[in-house]
KOLDOKE-115284 format. One record per residue (C-alpha): residue number from 1; x, y, z. Coordinates in steps of 0.1 Angstrom, whole numbers. Example, Ala and Ser with C-alpha at 12.3 -4.5 7.8 and 13.67 -1.06 7.14 Angstrom:
2
1 / 123 / -45 / 78
2 / 137 / -11 / 71
! end
This chain:
862
1 / 183 / -55 / 686
2 / 206 / -79 / 669
3 / 226 / -74 / 637
4 / 234 / -103 / 615
5 / 265 / -100 / 592
6 / 261 / -124 / 563
7 / 294 / -132 / 545
8 / 294 / -156 / 515
9 / 328 / -172 / 511
10 / 343 / -190 / 481
11 / 380 / -197 / 489
12 / 402 / -166 / 496
13 / 406 / -177 / 532
14 / 433 / -152 / 541
15 / 411 / -123 / 530
16 / 382 / -139 / 548
17 / 400 / -142 / 581
18 / 412 / -106 / 578
19 / 377 / -94 / 571
20 / 362 / -113 / 601
21 / 389 / -101 / 624
22 / 385 / -64 / 615
23 / 347 / -68 / 617
24 / 349 / -82 / 652
25 / 372 / -54 / 663
26 / 348 / -27 / 652
27 / 314 / -40 / 664
28 / 321 / -48 / 700
29 / 293 / -24 / 712
30 / 264 / -41 / 695
31 / 247 / -74 / 697
32 / 256 / -93 / 666
33 / 262 / -126 / 649
34 / 283 / -135 / 619
35 / 267 / -159 / 594
36 / 293 / -174 / 571
37 / 280 / -193 / 540
38 / 307 / -215 / 526
39 / 298 / -217 / 489
40 / 316 / -250 / 484
41 / 351 / -237 / 489
42 / 382 / -259 / 487
43 / 390 / -282 / 516
44 / 416 / -259 / 532
45 / 391 / -230 / 533
46 / 363 / -252 / 546
47 / 385 / -266 / 573
48 / 396 / -232 / 586
49 / 361 / -218 / 584
50 / 348 / -247 / 607
51 / 374 / -237 / 633
52 / 357 / -202 / 635
53 / 324 / -216 / 648
54 / 313 / -200 / 681
55 / 282 / -186 / 698
56 / 285 / -155 / 675
57 / 299 / -171 / 644
58 / 278 / -197 / 625
59 / 290 / -215 / 594
60 / 268 / -231 / 568
61 / 282 / -250 / 539
62 / 267 / -254 / 504
63 / 273 / -288 / 488
64 / 278 / -271 / 455
65 / 287 / -236 / 443
66 / 254 / -218 / 443
67 / 266 / -182 / 438
68 / 262 / -149 / 455
69 / 225 / -145 / 455
70 / 216 / -180 / 468
71 / 243 / -179 / 494
72 / 231 / -146 / 508
73 / 195 / -159 / 508
74 / 206 / -190 / 528
75 / 224 / -167 / 552
76 / 193 / -145 / 556
77 / 170 / -175 / 563
78 / 193 / -186 / 591
79 / 200 / -152 / 605
80 / 185 / -142 / 639
81 / 191 / -104 / 638
82 / 167 / -76 / 631
83 / 191 / -60 / 607
84 / 210 / -78 / 579
85 / 244 / -66 / 566
86 / 254 / -82 / 534
87 / 293 / -82 / 533
88 / 319 / -93 / 509
89 / 348 / -113 / 524
90 / 374 / -90 / 510
91 / 366 / -60 / 533
92 / 386 / -43 / 560
93 / 365 / -22 / 584
94 / 375 / 11 / 599
95 / 364 / 22 / 634
96 / 329 / 37 / 637
97 / 318 / 25 / 603
98 / 287 / 8 / 615
99 / 270 / 35 / 635
100 / 262 / 58 / 605
101 / 247 / 28 / 586
102 / 225 / 18 / 615
103 / 214 / 54 / 619
104 / 204 / 55 / 583
105 / 183 / 23 / 587
106 / 163 / 40 / 613
107 / 153 / 69 / 590
108 / 118 / 71 / 577
109 / 113 / 57 / 542
110 / 148 / 43 / 541
111 / 150 / 7 / 530
112 / 187 / 1 / 522
113 / 219 / 17 / 533
114 / 253 / 16 / 517
115 / 285 / 33 / 526
116 / 317 / 48 / 511
117 / 342 / 22 / 500
118 / 379 / 29 / 494
119 / 401 / 8 / 471
120 / 422 / -9 / 497
121 / 452 / -10 / 473
122 / 454 / 27 / 464
123 / 433 / 43 / 491
124 / 410 / 62 / 467
125 / 372 / 61 / 466
126 / 360 / 31 / 446
127 / 323 / 35 / 454
128 / 301 / 61 / 470
129 / 269 / 51 / 452
130 / 258 / 39 / 418
131 / 253 / 66 / 391
132 / 229 / 61 / 362
133 / 243 / 89 / 340
134 / 228 / 108 / 311
135 / 249 / 88 / 286
136 / 231 / 56 / 293
137 / 259 / 42 / 315
138 / 257 / 26 / 349
139 / 289 / 32 / 369
140 / 303 / 35 / 404
141 / 305 / 71 / 417
142 / 342 / 76 / 427
143 / 340 / 110 / 443
144 / 329 / 122 / 477
145 / 293 / 129 / 484
146 / 291 / 166 / 494
147 / 256 / 169 / 508
148 / 253 / 160 / 545
149 / 255 / 127 / 563
150 / 234 / 108 / 538
151 / 230 / 109 / 501
152 / 202 / 92 / 482
153 / 210 / 70 / 453
154 / 191 / 45 / 432
155 / 214 / 17 / 442
156 / 245 / 8 / 462
157 / 269 / -21 / 459
158 / 262 / -53 / 478
159 / 298 / -54 / 489
160 / 285 / -37 / 521
161 / 248 / -32 / 523
162 / 224 / -30 / 553
163 / 187 / -38 / 553
164 / 160 / -48 / 578
165 / 154 / -85 / 578
166 / 117 / -82 / 575
167 / 121 / -60 / 544
168 / 146 / -84 / 529
169 / 122 / -112 / 531
170 / 93 / -90 / 519
171 / 114 / -82 / 488
172 / 120 / -120 / 485
173 / 157 / -115 / 490
174 / 182 / -114 / 461
175 / 169 / -126 / 427
176 / 186 / -159 / 423
177 / 184 / -157 / 385
178 / 214 / -135 / 385
179 / 249 / -151 / 385
180 / 272 / -131 / 408
181 / 263 / -97 / 395
182 / 234 / -71 / 396
183 / 217 / -88 / 425
184 / 224 / -59 / 447
185 / 212 / -32 / 423
186 / 181 / -53 / 416
187 / 174 / -54 / 454
188 / 176 / -16 / 456
189 / 152 / -12 / 427
190 / 127 / -35 / 444
191 / 129 / -14 / 475
192 / 123 / 17 / 455
193 / 93 / 1 / 438
194 / 75 / 0 / 471
195 / 84 / 35 / 480
196 / 116 / 30 / 500
197 / 149 / 49 / 495
198 / 184 / 37 / 491
199 / 210 / 59 / 508
200 / 248 / 61 / 513
201 / 260 / 68 / 548
202 / 287 / 93 / 539
203 / 305 / 90 / 573
204 / 308 / 53 / 571
205 / 340 / 42 / 553
206 / 355 / 8 / 547
207 / 384 / -6 / 527
208 / 376 / -30 / 498
209 / 401 / -52 / 480
210 / 383 / -45 / 447
211 / 378 / -75 / 424
212 / 395 / -99 / 447
213 / 363 / -120 / 449
214 / 343 / -104 / 420
215 / 360 / -124 / 393
216 / 367 / -113 / 357
217 / 341 / -102 / 332
218 / 325 / -130 / 313
219 / 293 / -141 / 297
220 / 277 / -143 / 332
221 / 282 / -106 / 336
222 / 266 / -99 / 302
223 / 237 / -122 / 311
224 / 232 / -105 / 344
225 / 231 / -70 / 328
226 / 206 / -83 / 302
227 / 183 / -96 / 329
228 / 186 / -64 / 349
229 / 177 / -43 / 318
230 / 148 / -65 / 310
231 / 134 / -63 / 345
232 / 138 / -26 / 350
233 / 140 / -11 / 316
234 / 114 / 17 / 322
235 / 130 / 27 / 354
236 / 165 / 27 / 340
237 / 154 / 48 / 310
238 / 136 / 74 / 332
239 / 165 / 76 / 357
240 / 192 / 80 / 331
241 / 172 / 104 / 309
242 / 167 / 126 / 340
243 / 204 / 127 / 345
244 / 211 / 140 / 310
245 / 207 / 178 / 317
246 / 234 / 178 / 344
247 / 257 / 156 / 323
248 / 253 / 178 / 293
249 / 259 / 211 / 311
250 / 289 / 195 / 329
251 / 302 / 184 / 294
252 / 300 / 220 / 282
253 / 321 / 231 / 312
254 / 348 / 205 / 307
255 / 348 / 209 / 269
256 / 335 / 174 / 260
257 / 302 / 187 / 246
258 / 295 / 211 / 218
259 / 274 / 241 / 227
260 / 239 / 241 / 212
261 / 215 / 268 / 223
262 / 186 / 245 / 218
263 / 201 / 218 / 240
264 / 213 / 243 / 266
265 / 177 / 255 / 269
266 / 164 / 220 / 270
267 / 188 / 212 / 299
268 / 181 / 244 / 319
269 / 144 / 242 / 315
270 / 144 / 207 / 329
271 / 157 / 221 / 362
272 / 138 / 254 / 364
273 / 106 / 252 / 343
274 / 95 / 216 / 343
275 / 106 / 181 / 352
276 / 96 / 164 / 320
277 / 121 / 140 / 306
278 / 144 / 159 / 281
279 / 139 / 146 / 246
280 / 177 / 145 / 239
281 / 183 / 125 / 271
282 / 155 / 101 / 263
283 / 169 / 94 / 228
284 / 206 / 90 / 240
285 / 196 / 66 / 268
286 / 171 / 47 / 247
287 / 197 / 43 / 220
288 / 222 / 30 / 245
289 / 197 / 4 / 258
290 / 190 / -7 / 222
291 / 227 / -11 / 216
292 / 229 / -32 / 248
293 / 202 / -55 / 234
294 / 219 / -58 / 201
295 / 252 / -67 / 218
296 / 235 / -94 / 239
297 / 218 / -108 / 209
298 / 252 / -113 / 193
299 / 272 / -127 / 223
300 / 244 / -145 / 242
301 / 220 / -156 / 214
302 / 248 / -162 / 188
303 / 229 / -142 / 162
304 / 248 / -130 / 132
305 / 249 / -94 / 122
306 / 225 / -100 / 94
307 / 200 / -118 / 117
308 / 202 / -89 / 142
309 / 196 / -63 / 114
310 / 167 / -84 / 102
311 / 151 / -84 / 137
312 / 151 / -45 / 136
313 / 133 / -42 / 103
314 / 100 / -28 / 115
315 / 77 / -42 / 88
316 / 91 / -59 / 57
317 / 57 / -55 / 40
318 / 53 / -18 / 45
319 / 64 / 8 / 21
320 / 77 / 34 / 45
321 / 83 / 63 / 22
322 / 116 / 82 / 23
323 / 143 / 58 / 32
324 / 174 / 77 / 25
325 / 184 / 111 / 12
326 / 214 / 133 / 13
327 / 219 / 170 / 6
328 / 244 / 198 / 10
329 / 274 / 180 / -6
330 / 286 / 202 / -34
331 / 304 / 189 / -65
332 / 340 / 198 / -67
333 / 347 / 211 / -101
334 / 385 / 209 / -102
335 / 406 / 178 / -106
336 / 406 / 164 / -71
337 / 377 / 141 / -63
338 / 354 / 147 / -34
339 / 325 / 170 / -25
340 / 325 / 201 / -3
341 / 301 / 217 / 21
342 / 288 / 253 / 19
343 / 276 / 253 / 55
344 / 257 / 221 / 64
345 / 251 / 187 / 48
346 / 224 / 163 / 58
347 / 219 / 125 / 57
348 / 186 / 109 / 64
349 / 180 / 72 / 71
350 / 146 / 56 / 73
351 / 132 / 35 / 101
352 / 142 / -1 / 103
353 / 179 / 4 / 103
354 / 202 / 2 / 133
355 / 225 / 32 / 131
356 / 254 / 29 / 155
357 / 285 / 47 / 140
358 / 294 / 74 / 116
359 / 327 / 78 / 99
360 / 338 / 106 / 75
361 / 369 / 104 / 54
362 / 383 / 133 / 34
363 / 411 / 157 / 28
364 / 419 / 193 / 36
365 / 439 / 210 / 9
366 / 466 / 236 / 15
367 / 455 / 272 / 11
368 / 465 / 292 / -19
369 / 481 / 327 / -18
370 / 446 / 343 / -18
371 / 436 / 355 / 17
372 / 401 / 341 / 13
373 / 414 / 306 / 13
374 / 432 / 309 / 47
375 / 418 / 296 / 79
376 / 414 / 265 / 101
377 / 387 / 240 / 92
378 / 368 / 212 / 110
379 / 335 / 193 / 112
380 / 307 / 190 / 137
381 / 286 / 159 / 134
382 / 252 / 160 / 150
383 / 229 / 129 / 153
384 / 192 / 133 / 156
385 / 196 / 168 / 171
386 / 205 / 151 / 203
387 / 243 / 148 / 204
388 / 271 / 166 / 187
389 / 308 / 161 / 184
390 / 333 / 186 / 171
391 / 365 / 178 / 152
392 / 383 / 211 / 151
393 / 407 / 220 / 139
394 / 416 / 193 / 114
395 / 451 / 193 / 101
396 / 458 / 197 / 63
397 / 460 / 164 / 45
398 / 440 / 132 / 48
399 / 416 / 129 / 78
400 / 392 / 104 / 92
401 / 367 / 113 / 119
402 / 346 / 86 / 136
403 / 318 / 86 / 162
404 / 306 / 53 / 178
405 / 274 / 47 / 198
406 / 254 / 75 / 182
407 / 219 / 82 / 196
408 / 196 / 65 / 171
409 / 167 / 41 / 173
410 / 159 / 14 / 147
411 / 122 / 21 / 148
412 / 126 / 58 / 140
413 / 141 / 79 / 112
414 / 175 / 93 / 117
415 / 192 / 125 / 106
416 / 229 / 132 / 106
417 / 239 / 169 / 102
418 / 275 / 176 / 91
419 / 285 / 212 / 98
420 / 316 / 228 / 84
421 / 334 / 246 / 112
422 / 358 / 276 / 108
423 / 339 / 293 / 80
424 / 313 / 314 / 97
425 / 331 / 346 / 90
426 / 340 / 338 / 54
427 / 304 / 326 / 48
428 / 291 / 359 / 61
429 / 313 / 377 / 37
430 / 301 / 355 / 9
431 / 265 / 362 / 18
432 / 271 / 400 / 18
433 / 290 / 397 / -15
434 / 260 / 381 / -31
435 / 233 / 402 / -16
436 / 250 / 436 / -17
437 / 269 / 435 / -49
438 / 248 / 462 / -65
439 / 243 / 484 / -35
440 / 261 / 515 / -46
441 / 257 / 532 / -12
442 / 283 / 507 / 1
443 / 319 / 516 / -9
444 / 330 / 497 / -40
445 / 362 / 485 / -24
446 / 342 / 468 / 4
447 / 318 / 452 / -20
448 / 347 / 440 / -41
449 / 364 / 426 / -9
450 / 332 / 407 / 1
451 / 328 / 395 / -35
452 / 361 / 377 / -33
453 / 345 / 353 / -8
454 / 314 / 344 / -29
455 / 331 / 313 / -44
456 / 337 / 300 / -8
457 / 372 / 289 / -16
458 / 379 / 283 / 20
459 / 350 / 258 / 22
460 / 363 / 241 / -9
461 / 396 / 232 / 8
462 / 378 / 205 / 28
463 / 367 / 177 / 6
464 / 345 / 148 / 17
465 / 356 / 116 / 0
466 / 336 / 89 / 18
467 / 308 / 87 / 43
468 / 305 / 53 / 62
469 / 277 / 42 / 84
470 / 284 / 13 / 107
471 / 318 / 10 / 91
472 / 302 / 3 / 57
473 / 304 / 26 / 27
474 / 273 / 47 / 23
475 / 285 / 76 / 0
476 / 315 / 73 / -22
477 / 323 / 108 / -36
478 / 358 / 97 / -44
479 / 351 / 70 / -71
480 / 314 / 74 / -78
481 / 307 / 111 / -76
482 / 277 / 110 / -100
483 / 259 / 82 / -81
484 / 277 / 79 / -48
485 / 251 / 59 / -28
486 / 260 / 23 / -21
487 / 231 / 2 / -34
488 / 237 / -28 / -10
489 / 236 / -5 / 20
490 / 204 / 12 / 8
491 / 188 / -21 / 1
492 / 193 / -33 / 36
493 / 186 / 1 / 53
494 / 154 / 4 / 33
495 / 146 / -33 / 35
496 / 139 / -31 / -2
497 / 130 / -63 / -19
498 / 107 / -75 / -46
499 / 77 / -99 / -45
500 / 76 / -114 / -80
501 / 41 / -126 / -86
502 / 34 / -147 / -117
503 / 25 / -181 / -132
504 / 59 / -196 / -125
505 / 48 / -230 / -138
506 / 29 / -218 / -169
507 / 43 / -228 / -203
508 / 36 / -195 / -221
509 / 54 / -163 / -226
510 / 42 / -145 / -195
511 / 52 / -175 / -174
512 / 86 / -175 / -189
513 / 87 / -137 / -182
514 / 84 / -144 / -145
515 / 110 / -171 / -145
516 / 134 / -149 / -164
517 / 129 / -121 / -139
518 / 138 / -145 / -112
519 / 170 / -155 / -129
520 / 180 / -118 / -132
521 / 171 / -111 / -96
522 / 192 / -140 / -85
523 / 223 / -123 / -97
524 / 217 / -94 / -73
525 / 216 / -89 / -36
526 / 179 / -79 / -37
527 / 156 / -99 / -15
528 / 131 / -118 / -37
529 / 99 / -137 / -28
530 / 83 / -158 / -56
531 / 45 / -157 / -51
532 / 22 / -178 / -73
533 / -3 / -157 / -92
534 / -38 / -171 / -82
535 / -56 / -155 / -112
536 / -69 / -182 / -136
537 / -45 / -194 / -162
538 / -56 / -216 / -192
539 / -21 / -226 / -204
540 / -3 / -259 / -196
541 / 14 / -257 / -162
542 / 41 / -283 / -163
543 / 72 / -261 / -156
544 / 82 / -269 / -120
545 / 117 / -255 / -120
546 / 109 / -230 / -93
547 / 83 / -249 / -73
548 / 105 / -253 / -43
549 / 109 / -215 / -39
550 / 73 / -205 / -41
551 / 58 / -188 / -10
552 / 22 / -177 / -2
553 / 30 / -143 / 13
554 / 45 / -111 / -1
555 / 69 / -98 / 26
556 / 87 / -71 / 7
557 / 75 / -35 / -1
558 / 74 / -39 / -39
559 / 50 / -62 / -58
560 / 58 / -69 / -94
561 / 30 / -87 / -112
562 / 38 / -106 / -144
563 / 3 / -104 / -158
564 / -18 / -95 / -188
565 / -34 / -61 / -183
566 / -71 / -72 / -184
567 / -65 / -97 / -155
568 / -54 / -69 / -132
569 / -90 / -65 / -119
570 / -89 / -101 / -106
571 / -58 / -96 / -83
572 / -77 / -84 / -52
573 / -104 / -110 / -56
574 / -79 / -139 / -56
575 / -52 / -125 / -33
576 / -72 / -102 / -10
577 / -72 / -64 / -8
578 / -43 / -64 / 17
579 / -20 / -80 / -8
580 / -15 / -47 / -27
581 / -22 / -24 / 2
582 / 8 / -3 / 14
583 / 31 / -17 / -14
584 / 45 / -2 / -45
585 / 27 / -22 / -71
586 / 43 / -27 / -105
587 / 28 / -45 / -135
588 / 51 / -62 / -160
589 / 31 / -59 / -193
590 / 39 / -71 / -228
591 / 19 / -56 / -257
592 / 27 / -62 / -293
593 / 12 / -32 / -312
594 / 20 / 5 / -312
595 / -14 / 16 / -300
596 / -22 / 5 / -264
597 / -59 / -3 / -262
598 / -81 / 24 / -248
599 / -102 / -3 / -231
600 / -72 / -13 / -210
601 / -65 / 22 / -196
602 / -87 / 15 / -166
603 / -61 / -11 / -154
604 / -35 / 15 / -147
605 / -53 / 23 / -114
606 / -41 / -9 / -99
607 / -4 / 0 / -101
608 / 22 / 27 / -93
609 / 43 / 20 / -124
610 / 46 / -3 / -154
611 / 76 / -23 / -165
612 / 79 / -36 / -201
613 / 103 / -60 / -218
614 / 112 / -36 / -247
615 / 113 / 0 / -257
616 / 87 / -8 / -283
617 / 62 / -18 / -257
618 / 73 / 10 / -234
619 / 65 / 36 / -261
620 / 31 / 21 / -268
621 / 21 / 21 / -231
622 / 37 / 54 / -222
623 / 16 / 75 / -245
624 / -15 / 66 / -226
625 / -1 / 59 / -191
626 / -7 / 82 / -162
627 / 22 / 65 / -143
628 / 59 / 58 / -150
629 / 67 / 32 / -177
630 / 102 / 17 / -178
631 / 119 / -9 / -200
632 / 131 / -39 / -180
633 / 143 / -64 / -206
634 / 142 / -101 / -203
635 / 175 / -118 / -195
636 / 185 / -147 / -218
637 / 206 / -174 / -202
638 / 203 / -211 / -201
639 / 225 / -242 / -204
640 / 235 / -248 / -239
641 / 228 / -284 / -250
642 / 260 / -305 / -253
643 / 253 / -315 / -288
644 / 225 / -315 / -315
645 / 200 / -344 / -311
646 / 178 / -345 / -341
647 / 169 / -381 / -336
648 / 150 / -372 / -304
649 / 126 / -351 / -325
650 / 125 / -375 / -355
651 / 143 / -350 / -377
652 / 166 / -359 / -406
653 / 203 / -356 / -399
654 / 213 / -347 / -435
655 / 192 / -316 / -441
656 / 197 / -279 / -435
657 / 168 / -272 / -412
658 / 149 / -239 / -405
659 / 128 / -237 / -374
660 / 98 / -217 / -363
661 / 82 / -222 / -329
662 / 51 / -206 / -314
663 / 22 / -212 / -291
664 / -13 / -213 / -306
665 / -25 / -193 / -276
666 / -4 / -164 / -287
667 / -27 / -158 / -317
668 / -17 / -174 / -350
669 / -24 / -144 / -372
670 / 2 / -124 / -352
671 / 28 / -152 / -351
672 / 22 / -156 / -388
673 / 35 / -191 / -396
674 / 18 / -188 / -431
675 / 44 / -163 / -441
676 / 73 / -186 / -431
677 / 58 / -215 / -449
678 / 53 / -194 / -480
679 / 89 / -181 / -479
680 / 102 / -217 / -476
681 / 82 / -227 / -506
682 / 95 / -198 / -527
683 / 130 / -203 / -516
684 / 132 / -240 / -525
685 / 104 / -246 / -550
686 / 110 / -273 / -575
687 / 138 / -287 / -555
688 / 120 / -314 / -536
689 / 150 / -335 / -531
690 / 172 / -307 / -520
691 / 189 / -310 / -486
692 / 168 / -285 / -468
693 / 138 / -286 / -445
694 / 114 / -266 / -424
695 / 104 / -274 / -388
696 / 73 / -260 / -373
697 / 69 / -264 / -335
698 / 35 / -255 / -319
699 / 13 / -266 / -290
700 / -19 / -257 / -272
701 / -40 / -274 / -299
702 / -69 / -283 / -276
703 / -81 / -248 / -272
704 / -72 / -237 / -308
705 / -85 / -264 / -330
706 / -95 / -242 / -359
707 / -61 / -224 / -359
708 / -44 / -258 / -359
709 / -65 / -270 / -389
710 / -55 / -238 / -407
711 / -18 / -245 / -400
712 / -22 / -280 / -414
713 / -38 / -267 / -445
714 / -9 / -244 / -451
715 / 15 / -273 / -448
716 / -4 / -297 / -470
717 / 15 / -309 / -500
718 / 49 / -293 / -491
719 / 79 / -315 / -490
720 / 105 / -316 / -463
721 / 83 / -299 / -436
722 / 83 / -314 / -401
723 / 55 / -306 / -377
724 / 61 / -310 / -340
725 / 27 / -304 / -323
726 / 33 / -319 / -289
727 / 43 / -302 / -256
728 / 81 / -301 / -251
729 / 99 / -292 / -219
730 / 119 / -260 / -217
731 / 151 / -281 / -220
732 / 138 / -299 / -250
733 / 128 / -266 / -267
734 / 164 / -254 / -263
735 / 177 / -288 / -276
736 / 154 / -284 / -306
737 / 167 / -249 / -313
738 / 202 / -261 / -310
739 / 196 / -291 / -333
740 / 185 / -270 / -363
741 / 206 / -247 / -385
742 / 186 / -215 / -385
743 / 156 / -198 / -370
744 / 128 / -179 / -389
745 / 102 / -156 / -373
746 / 81 / -136 / -398
747 / 59 / -123 / -371
748 / 36 / -93 / -375
749 / 46 / -79 / -341
750 / 65 / -89 / -310
751 / 67 / -74 / -275
752 / 101 / -89 / -271
753 / 106 / -120 / -292
754 / 119 / -147 / -268
755 / 124 / -174 / -294
756 / 143 / -150 / -316
757 / 167 / -140 / -288
758 / 171 / -176 / -275
759 / 181 / -188 / -310
760 / 206 / -160 / -313
761 / 219 / -169 / -278
762 / 226 / -204 / -292
763 / 246 / -190 / -321
764 / 220 / -196 / -348
765 / 215 / -172 / -377
766 / 180 / -158 / -374
767 / 156 / -144 / -400
768 / 131 / -120 / -384
769 / 107 / -93 / -394
770 / 124 / -59 / -392
771 / 97 / -44 / -370
772 / 87 / -41 / -334
773 / 107 / -53 / -304
774 / 130 / -78 / -321
775 / 147 / -49 / -339
776 / 162 / -38 / -306
777 / 186 / -66 / -307
778 / 185 / -81 / -343
779 / 199 / -61 / -372
780 / 219 / -66 / -404
781 / 252 / -70 / -384
782 / 240 / -101 / -365
783 / 209 / -114 / -383
784 / 187 / -112 / -413
785 / 160 / -85 / -409
786 / 131 / -89 / -433
787 / 115 / -61 / -452
788 / 78 / -54 / -444
789 / 49 / -31 / -450
790 / 26 / -18 / -423
791 / -10 / -28 / -427
792 / -42 / -22 / -409
793 / -60 / -50 / -393
794 / -93 / -56 / -412
795 / -109 / -75 / -383
796 / -103 / -84 / -347
797 / -79 / -111 / -337
798 / -84 / -114 / -299
799 / -70 / -82 / -283
800 / -57 / -70 / -317
801 / -85 / -50 / -330
802 / -96 / -37 / -364
803 / -79 / -4 / -373
804 / -46 / -12 / -355
805 / -15 / -16 / -375
806 / 11 / -44 / -377
807 / 37 / -56 / -401
808 / 32 / -76 / -433
809 / 67 / -92 / -438
810 / 79 / -98 / -473
811 / 79 / -136 / -481
812 / 100 / -128 / -512
813 / 127 / -111 / -491
814 / 126 / -138 / -465
815 / 130 / -165 / -492
816 / 161 / -147 / -505
817 / 176 / -147 / -470
818 / 167 / -184 / -465
819 / 185 / -193 / -497
820 / 215 / -172 / -487
821 / 219 / -189 / -454
822 / 215 / -223 / -470
823 / 240 / -216 / -498
824 / 266 / -195 / -478
825 / 274 / -215 / -447
826 / 303 / -193 / -437
827 / 280 / -162 / -438
828 / 254 / -181 / -417
829 / 281 / -192 / -392
830 / 294 / -156 / -389
831 / 260 / -142 / -383
832 / 253 / -168 / -356
833 / 285 / -160 / -338
834 / 277 / -123 / -338
835 / 242 / -130 / -327
836 / 254 / -150 / -297
837 / 277 / -121 / -287
838 / 249 / -96 / -289
839 / 225 / -115 / -267
840 / 251 / -126 / -242
841 / 265 / -91 / -238
842 / 232 / -72 / -237
843 / 208 / -96 / -220
844 / 228 / -116 / -195
845 / 212 / -120 / -160
846 / 239 / -98 / -144
847 / 233 / -70 / -169
848 / 195 / -71 / -164
849 / 200 / -75 / -127
850 / 219 / -42 / -127
851 / 189 / -25 / -142
852 / 167 / -38 / -114
853 / 193 / -26 / -89
854 / 193 / 9 / -104
855 / 155 / 12 / -102
856 / 154 / -1 / -67
857 / 182 / 23 / -57
858 / 161 / 52 / -70
859 / 132 / 40 / -47
860 / 156 / 43 / -17
861 / 166 / 78 / -27
862 / 131 / 91 / -31
! end
């Protein structure tokens, strides 16, 4: 029986010579050979190694540095012995070290044998086996093994490892994908996989100059650990989880663990009642392995934190339900800011978020003279019922407690329990004081004493100011006590985002509605996907401002459809049933009359809620809606033209011009150009040469020829009227608005009134019917509201049916206002300036974006 000692060498010639000398001195009684693999050492080392060659020492040299695994495999291929000993070149061997190891190799079902290694510098145990502990950590055991001559471990270090040569080759040697690390542990796992044990010969002791040849930690080490975890993840998880009960019970003994009866029972039952993996251990270990993966994604794959977070979102397109909630934080009613805890507070986070750390910042106030405020206080933080940490007592004043590496999995919901410590006795008194206050059989003095604790003044001394998750603010009770949740955090934790679905290229109000929603969303941190609505659209589709951003899929959990109600039934046909499935589906509807049509009520079933551009529309829809209806106004924001350009539109430069613009598809009877034309006639009748004019802008003539002929008939014979009946780009529309002096809209009803708001944004004085949605931003302080009468429709006009009511604006009053603007230019200028302030202050994209954020924040808190 021959033993082959395989020693890879990379420089360190003095240690190598010492190692070989002590090895030869201690193995004189056995048949052996020493196989040295020179892993491309420097010339001095190579020269001295060649001088060692003899019948029992063989030297093989690599032409390049191949590393630990390849060098050992080369040595094994050239070895003649029945047993292989893999040795580091920084060992010093004691007498009789080899016999226990050889004895271990002869044992049944033993595949690999290690030994006890002392740190040669300090003389203490550096390795007596590898431990896969219940905290998810792999580490060297540095204490003696107390059970007999041999102790079984999952792995031993390759610094000194014995194995039969035939088994080594059966296991295909060391895995050469590793780079000087984890090869030895991997070999032990391969042996276990075929049913063989790894043991430590407790009576075999050697000295090891630790880290002399191991090198410093680097990316190679991280890469090695990643490969090892990928290969053996299931075995690692099972082994470490099984170690949790012993680790937890030992932690109770040494005071590092909080006592929990549930977890004590879980640990004890694992030993005595069943061998099932303990749930707490499984969670703690699995969380550790996940953190390892995240760490490696950062340092090895160069992924940013945001990219890593994104990879752990389980399903962007799935509405998961409860994403975040908090409870048990009581409002502090005195001057100092912060919330207090009666007994326990809870935080819940939905799946898809990688929880790794918890930090609580607060203050403990000094007690008053009242006895019930005296006592020590602290906190216990428990994560997912698996792991608790006590901070007790906390000193008076500011405090900050922090827990890193909490047991949480990104694919599962997480719960954090915050328990106030030091108040069990006073809380018991408070309970008795509440429950027994009228029990006359109990002495009054005792009831009075208990009653003093009912306010829980001791509890109120500890105030929670902030709760941070992963070092980012989650709850801010200090400066935002009414709404403490951080929206940006919730957005990411819940993966909340909006799929905006609409006709982004359509030149009509509902197309502009989708484009304006995009503009508002762009001011927020909310993820937004722009999805073209596939439902048929008859309008011109020449607006390509957002074409580069359009996508075909809807990745986020919220769909917002900018659509007319009757087209709702066509969504599934054009987009497929799965498009709405599992989402929160929202319709953005505009409607111009106070009575929402009964015939449209069937379309509510396609949605979970309705958004409207104005309170006027909201009120109309709400009265018949079975689902929530909210106002989400349009934002008004665009680049103001540099200067007027009347020449571009063939308009006179020397006249005071009034403008009215509308789309014939929006139903001419509702837009009511006739009233504007009549008001202009009345205002300036008999003054044909006067410096005033009326501009009418319309389009969509092809599908509305009769309405266009009617418009032409109204204009016939009127001087100084300029009809623009061709399509204009959105930029040209704004240029036209900017080039005139005033805007007039004697509409019968508006769901918002975009042209009115846009003209006001440009600082133009606006005359508008004092009814429906335009009244929400135009009034006597910033515009010219026109008197009206409400009238019933005598016949149907498209969706506006007989019996509905709308406004009949006064042409006489409008004419008075037109004359006033024309004659009093200062008045007109002041109105325009105030109009611009109103629109810019109330309807900026940021302001409207904040409304979106508030609504989405509420989704995360449900």
